[in-house]
Every structure is written in structure tokens, then in C-alpha cells.
Chimera marker file (.cmm) of the C-alpha trace (Angstrom):
<marker_set name="trace">
<marker id="1" x="-80.363" y="45.472" z="-63.145" r="1" g="1" b="0" radius="0.5"/>
<marker id="2" x="-77.236" y="46.479" z="-61.253" r="1" g="1" b="0" radius="0.5"/>
<marker id="3" x="-77.285" y="46.180" z="-57.479" r="1" g="1" b="0" radius="0.5"/>
<marker id="4" x="-74.895" y="48.280" z="-55.429" r="1" g="1" b="0" radius="0.5"/>
<marker id="5" x="-74.992" y="47.812" z="-51.678" r="1" g="1" b="0" radius="0.5"/>
<marker id="6" x="-73.324" y="50.478" z="-49.590" r="1" g="1" b="0" radius="0.5"/>
<marker id="7" x="-72.443" y="50.872" z="-45.947" r="1" g="1" b="0" radius="0.5"/>
<marker id="8" x="-72.274" y="54.235" z="-44.210" r="1" g="1" b="0" radius="0.5"/>
<marker id="9" x="-69.260" y="54.730" z="-41.950" r="1" g="1" b="0" radius="0.5"/>
<marker id="10" x="-70.088" y="56.853" z="-38.948" r="1" g="1" b="0" radius="0.5"/>
<marker id="11" x="-67.898" y="59.201" z="-36.939" r="1" g="1" b="0" radius="0.5"/>
<marker id="12" x="-69.469" y="60.621" z="-33.785" r="1" g="1" b="0" radius="0.5"/>
<marker id="13" x="-72.918" y="59.736" z="-35.105" r="1" g="1" b="0" radius="0.5"/>
<marker id="14" x="-72.451" y="61.448" z="-38.475" r="1" g="1" b="0" radius="0.5"/>
<marker id="15" x="-71.856" y="59.802" z="-41.835" r="1" g="1" b="0" radius="0.5"/>
<marker id="16" x="-68.150" y="60.258" z="-42.547" r="1" g="1" b="0" radius="0.5"/>
<marker id="17" x="-68.005" y="58.128" z="-45.688" r="1" g="1" b="0" radius="0.5"/>
<marker id="18" x="-69.975" y="55.566" z="-47.677" r="1" g="1" b="0" radius="0.5"/>
<marker id="19" x="-68.273" y="52.403" z="-48.937" r="1" g="1" b="0" radius="0.5"/>
<marker id="20" x="-69.523" y="49.562" z="-51.098" r="1" g="1" b="0" radius="0.5"/>
<marker id="21" x="-69.815" y="45.943" z="-50.019" r="1" g="1" b="0" radius="0.5"/>
<marker id="22" x="-67.552" y="45.101" z="-52.973" r="1" g="1" b="0" radius="0.5"/>
<marker id="23" x="-64.809" y="47.319" z="-51.523" r="1" g="1" b="0" radius="0.5"/>
<marker id="24" x="-65.102" y="45.502" z="-48.194" r="1" g="1" b="0" radius="0.5"/>
<marker id="25" x="-64.865" y="42.092" z="-49.891" r="1" g="1" b="0" radius="0.5"/>
<marker id="26" x="-61.871" y="43.164" z="-52.010" r="1" g="1" b="0" radius="0.5"/>
<marker id="27" x="-60.091" y="44.422" z="-48.880" r="1" g="1" b="0" radius="0.5"/>
<marker id="28" x="-60.736" y="41.146" z="-47.027" r="1" g="1" b="0" radius="0.5"/>
<marker id="29" x="-59.458" y="39.106" z="-49.989" r="1" g="1" b="0" radius="0.5"/>
<marker id="30" x="-56.313" y="41.263" z="-50.240" r="1" g="1" b="0" radius="0.5"/>
<marker id="31" x="-55.617" y="40.791" z="-46.517" r="1" g="1" b="0" radius="0.5"/>
<marker id="32" x="-56.118" y="37.012" z="-46.777" r="1" g="1" b="0" radius="0.5"/>
<marker id="33" x="-53.785" y="36.807" z="-49.786" r="1" g="1" b="0" radius="0.5"/>
<marker id="34" x="-51.165" y="38.714" z="-47.799" r="1" g="1" b="0" radius="0.5"/>
<marker id="35" x="-51.562" y="36.329" z="-44.849" r="1" g="1" b="0" radius="0.5"/>
<marker id="36" x="-51.231" y="33.288" z="-47.121" r="1" g="1" b="0" radius="0.5"/>
<marker id="37" x="-48.057" y="34.774" z="-48.611" r="1" g="1" b="0" radius="0.5"/>
<marker id="38" x="-46.602" y="35.290" z="-45.138" r="1" g="1" b="0" radius="0.5"/>
<marker id="39" x="-47.468" y="31.733" z="-44.089" r="1" g="1" b="0" radius="0.5"/>
<marker id="40" x="-45.989" y="30.280" z="-47.278" r="1" g="1" b="0" radius="0.5"/>
<marker id="41" x="-42.813" y="32.258" z="-46.633" r="1" g="1" b="0" radius="0.5"/>
<marker id="42" x="-42.558" y="30.804" z="-43.134" r="1" g="1" b="0" radius="0.5"/>
<marker id="43" x="-43.106" y="27.276" z="-44.435" r="1" g="1" b="0" radius="0.5"/>
<marker id="44" x="-40.497" y="27.638" z="-47.163" r="1" g="1" b="0" radius="0.5"/>
<marker id="45" x="-37.974" y="29.133" z="-44.756" r="1" g="1" b="0" radius="0.5"/>
<marker id="46" x="-38.341" y="26.394" z="-42.144" r="1" g="1" b="0" radius="0.5"/>
<marker id="47" x="-38.522" y="23.562" z="-44.622" r="1" g="1" b="0" radius="0.5"/>
<marker id="48" x="-40.069" y="20.148" z="-44.033" r="1" g="1" b="0" radius="0.5"/>
<marker id="49" x="-40.306" y="19.043" z="-40.432" r="1" g="1" b="0" radius="0.5"/>
<marker id="50" x="-39.830" y="22.574" z="-39.025" r="1" g="1" b="0" radius="0.5"/>
<link id1="1" id2="2" r="1" g="1" b="0" radius="0.2"/>
<link id1="2" id2="3" r="1" g="1" b="0" radius="0.2"/>
<link id1="3" id2="4" r="1" g="1" b="0" radius="0.2"/>
<link id1="4" id2="5" r="1" g="1" b="0" radius="0.2"/>
<link id1="5" id2="6" r="1" g="1" b="0" radius="0.2"/>
<link id1="6" id2="7" r="1" g="1" b="0" radius="0.2"/>
<link id1="7" id2="8" r="1" g="1" b="0" radius="0.2"/>
<link id1="8" id2="9" r="1" g="1" b="0" radius="0.2"/>
<link id1="9" id2="10" r="1" g="1" b="0" radius="0.2"/>
<link id1="10" id2="11" r="1" g="1" b="0" radius="0.2"/>
<link id1="11" id2="12" r="1" g="1" b="0" radius="0.2"/>
<link id1="12" id2="13" r="1" g="1" b="0" radius="0.2"/>
<link id1="13" id2="14" r="1" g="1" b="0" radius="0.2"/>
<link id1="14" id2="15" r="1" g="1" b="0" radius="0.2"/>
<link id1="15" id2="16" r="1" g="1" b="0" radius="0.2"/>
<link id1="16" id2="17" r="1" g="1" b="0" radius="0.2"/>
<link id1="17" id2="18" r="1" g="1" b="0" radius="0.2"/>
<link id1="18" id2="19" r="1" g="1" b="0" radius="0.2"/>
<link id1="19" id2="20" r="1" g="1" b="0" radius="0.2"/>
<link id1="20" id2="21" r="1" g="1" b="0" radius="0.2"/>
<link id1="21" id2="22" r="1" g="1" b="0" radius="0.2"/>
<link id1="22" id2="23" r="1" g="1" b="0" radius="0.2"/>
<link id1="23" id2="24" r="1" g="1" b="0" radius="0.2"/>
<link id1="24" id2="25" r="1" g="1" b="0" radius="0.2"/>
<link id1="25" id2="26" r="1" g="1" b="0" radius="0.2"/>
<link id1="26" id2="27" r="1" g="1" b="0" radius="0.2"/>
<link id1="27" id2="28" r="1" g="1" b="0" radius="0.2"/>
<link id1="28" id2="29" r="1" g="1" b="0" radius="0.2"/>
<link id1="29" id2="30" r="1" g="1" b="0" radius="0.2"/>
<link id1="30" id2="31" r="1" g="1" b="0" radius="0.2"/>
<link id1="31" id2="32" r="1" g="1" b="0" radius="0.2"/>
<link id1="32" id2="33" r="1" g="1" b="0" radius="0.2"/>
<link id1="33" id2="34" r="1" g="1" b="0" radius="0.2"/>
<link id1="34" id2="35" r="1" g="1" b="0" radius="0.2"/>
<link id1="35" id2="36" r="1" g="1" b="0" radius="0.2"/>
<link id1="36" id2="37" r="1" g="1" b="0" radius="0.2"/>
<link id1="37" id2="38" r="1" g="1" b="0" radius="0.2"/>
<link id1="38" id2="39" r="1" g="1" b="0" radius="0.2"/>
<link id1="39" id2="40" r="1" g="1" b="0" radius="0.2"/>
<link id1="40" id2="41" r="1" g="1" b="0" radius="0.2"/>
<link id1="41" id2="42" r="1" g="1" b="0" radius="0.2"/>
<link id1="42" id2="43" r="1" g="1" b="0" radius="0.2"/>
<link id1="43" id2="44" r="1" g="1" b="0" radius="0.2"/>
<link id1="44" id2="45" r="1" g="1" b="0" radius="0.2"/>
<link id1="45" id2="46" r="1" g="1" b="0" radius="0.2"/>
<link id1="46" id2="47" r="1" g="1" b="0" radius="0.2"/>
<link id1="47" id2="48" r="1" g="1" b="0" radius="0.2"/>
<link id1="48" id2="49" r="1" g="1" b="0" radius="0.2"/>
<link id1="49" id2="50" r="1" g="1" b="0" radius="0.2"/>
</marker_set>
């Protein structure tokens, strides 16, 4: 059994698009990976002790 949860996106009370929960999770993970990369870049640039 395959389960696919979806979320309707509304615009002025009408369904504009339907997205899957998996798409939302993938987007969140991508954003977090980007943030980690930025933070690692700052740490490597400053070096130990700031």
C-alpha cells in the first residue's frame, strides 16, 4: 500500500496547486543543507577562536 499525503495551496480561497508532504520535506532538508554549508563556510573563514 502506497500512501501519498497532499496539501492544497490556496490563493484567494481557491486551490491554486496541490503539493505532496514529501516535496515539503525535501524542500526543508535542502534549505537546512544550504544553511549548514553557509555556517561551515563562516567557521572555516574565521578559523579557530573567531
